[in-house]
N, C-alpha and C positions, 0 to 999 in steps of 0.2 A: 198632315195629320189632322184629324178631326178636332175641333175645339172642345167638344165634350170629353174626349180622351185626355186631352191636356189638363183640363180642370180636374178630372178624376185622379190623375197622377199627382197633381199638386196637392189635392186634398189628402191623399194617402201619405204623402211625404210630411204634410203638416201634422197629421194625427200621429205619425211615427215619431216625429220630434217631440211632440207634446207628451207621448207615453214615455219616451226616454227621459225627458226632463222630470216627469213625476217619479219614475223609478229611482233616478239619481237622488232626487230630493228626499224620498223615503229612506234610502240607504244612509244619506248624510244625517238625517234627523235621528235615525235609529242608532247610528254610531255615536252621535253626540249625547243621546240619552243614556246609552250604556256607559259612556265615559263619565257622565255626571253621576250616575248611580254608583259606579266604581269608586269615584272620588268620595262620595258621601259615605259609602260603606267603609272605606279606608279611614276616613276621619272619625266615624263613629267607633270603629274598632280601636283606633289609637286612644280616643277619649276613655273608652271602657277599660283598656289595659292600664292606662295611667291611674284611673280611679281605683281599680283593683290593687295595683301596686301600692298606692297610698294607704288603702284600708289594711292590706296585709302587714305593712310596717308600722302604721300609725295606730291601729286599733287591735285590741286583744279580745280574747273570749271567742264566742261563737261567730261573731261578725268577721273577725280577723281570720279565723280558720276557714270559713266559707270563701272568703276572698282569695286565700292561698290556694284552695282546691280549684277554684275557677281559673286562676292565673296559670297554674301548672298544667291544667287540662288544655286551655287555649294555646299556650306556648308550644306544647308537645304536638298537638294536632296540626298547628300551622307549619311547624318545621318539617313534619313528615309530608304534608301536602306539597310544600315547595320542593322538597327533595325528589319525590316521586314524579311530579310534573316536569321537573328539569331532566330527570333520567330517562323517562319514557320516550322522549324525542330521539335519543341516541340508542336506546336498548328497548326493542319491542317486547322483550320478555317481561318487562315491568308492567305491562298492561294488566295482567292478572293481579299483580300486587296492588295496582291502582284501583281495580274493582273491589278488592277486599278492603281497601282503605275507605272507599265510599260507603260500604256497609258499616265499617267501624265509625265513620263520621256520624251516621245516624244515631248511634248510641251515645256518641260524645255530645252531639247537639241536644239530645234529650236530657242528658245529665247536666249540661250547662244551664238549660232552661229550668231544671228542678232546683239547682243551686241558687240561681238568680231569684226564683220565687221564694225560697226559704230565707233569703236575705231580708225580705219584707215581712216575714212571719213574726208576729209579736210574742208568741209563746216560745221563749228561748229554751225552756226546759225540754220541750218536745223536740226542738231542733237539735239540742245537745245530745239527745238520745239517738237521733238519726245519724249523727256524725260518723260513727264507726263504719256503718254500712256505706255511707257516701264516700268515705275515704278509701274503702276497699274497691269500690267501683271505679273511682278515679285512678287508682293505682293500676288496676287491670287494663283499663283503656289506654292509659299513657304507656304502660309496658308493651302492649301490643303495637302501638304506634311507633315506639322507639325500636322495636324489633324489626318492623318493616323499614324504617328509616336507615338503621345501621346495616341491615342486609343489603339495601340498595347501594349504600356508600361503599361497603366492602366489595360488592360486585364490580362497581365502577373502578375502584382502586386496583382490583385484580386484573381487569382488562387493561388498565393503563400500565401496570407492571409488565404484563405479557407483551404488550406492544413495544414497551421500552426495551425489553430483552431482545426481541426480534430486530428492532432498529439498531441496537448496539452491535449485534452479530453482523448485520449487513454493513455497518460502518467499519468494523474491524476487517471484514473481508475486502471492502473497497480500499481501505488504507494499505492492506497487504498487497493488493494489486497495483496500487500506485507506487509502492516501493519494491517492485519486482526486480529492479536492476541490482539491488544489494545482495540478493540470494541467487542470482543467475550465474551459472558456471559456464565458461567458454567451452563450446563443444569440440572444437578442433583448433589447432594452432594455425595462425595466419600463414598463408602461402608465402614462401620466400621470394623476394623481389629479384628479378634477373640482374646479374652483375653486368656492369658496362663492358667487361672484357668479352663476354659472350657475343655481344653485337660486333665488337671490334674483330673478333676471330672470324666471324662469318663474313666480314667485309674484306679479309685478306685474299690476295690472288691465289687461285688453286683450291680454295675452300678448306685448307688445313687450319686447325685451331692453333692460335698463338699462345702457348703456355709458358712464355718466358717469365711471367710473374710468379709461376709456381715452381720452376726448375732452379736448382742451385747454380749460382754464378761462379765463374772461374776466378783465378787470382786477380785478374785485371778488372774485375767487377762486371764483366760482360758475360752474358749467358752463352753457352756453347751452341753454335748453330746446328739445327737439325737438317737432315737431308730432305730437301723439298722434292716433291714429285715433279716430274717433267711436264711443264705446261705445254698446251698446244700452241703452235705458232712460234717456237723458239728456233734460233739459227743452229747450224751444225757446230759452230765454235763454242756457243754456250752449252750445247749438249756434251761436247768433249770435256769442258771445264767441270760440268756437273757429273761426269762419270766417276764411279767409285775407284779408289786407289790413288787418285791424283790430289795433291794439296789444293785447297781452295783459299783464296784470299778473302780477308774480311773487309768488306766494303761498306761504306756508310749507306744508310737508307736513302732512297730517293725522296726528296722532300715532297714531290708530287704524289708519291704513293703512301706517305705517312698519314695516318688517321689519328688526329689528336683526341676526338670525342666520338662517342658511338653514334651520334646523330649526323656526323659528317660522312659523306661518301668518299671512298678512295678513288684516286684517278686510275684509269685503265693503263696497264703496262704497255710501253711502246715496243714493238717487235722490230728486229733488225732484218733488213733485206739481204 
């Protein structure tokens, strides 16, 4: 790269940093100046309010009444300004009310300056004659400021109440959904579990169901045997014994064929050759 181009780039970077430093310095100085002015204004306002409060309570006559009018005017206008500036950030509809307050502030500042000038007026008789008109103007301005202030507060309170009602309804709905088990009805009865005898009956030879648990027993406490179907693979002698009309002997069950539990398999019957 050419040396001239490198020098040009470095010079441009240097001037860019210098310009940025100047811009930041101006911003910092401006912010500090505004902070100082705001602090001075707040201190001056506090001193004036304290002086007016002392005059309104400590002095009588024209001077005390002028101090009361100024104190009422300044207090009402400051409270309305704070309420509107706080509400316009959340409710854009208050921007028009804020514009009307700025127009009202011009009349309030004019009246405050006139009252402050009359405090230094040596002709007290003339000032006393002007007091009814000054009192009426002060009441009109403070009444307008209070109307704007209370309207903004009522609007904010109404929005807060509506939001609270919606929130309460949503919470009630959610609470009902969380307690759904208390109001739920069973749709259908649970299916009956299969009895262990059904599995035992299906495991008996020949496939016939063993209903000895449901049939009445004889005098000896044993159930009457039913006629089993002739299984495949039986001998001729066993077929003759199982023929109808011939008495059958009650024999004990073969332990190898007895099934104690439904999950046990029964042994296969032995055939005679």
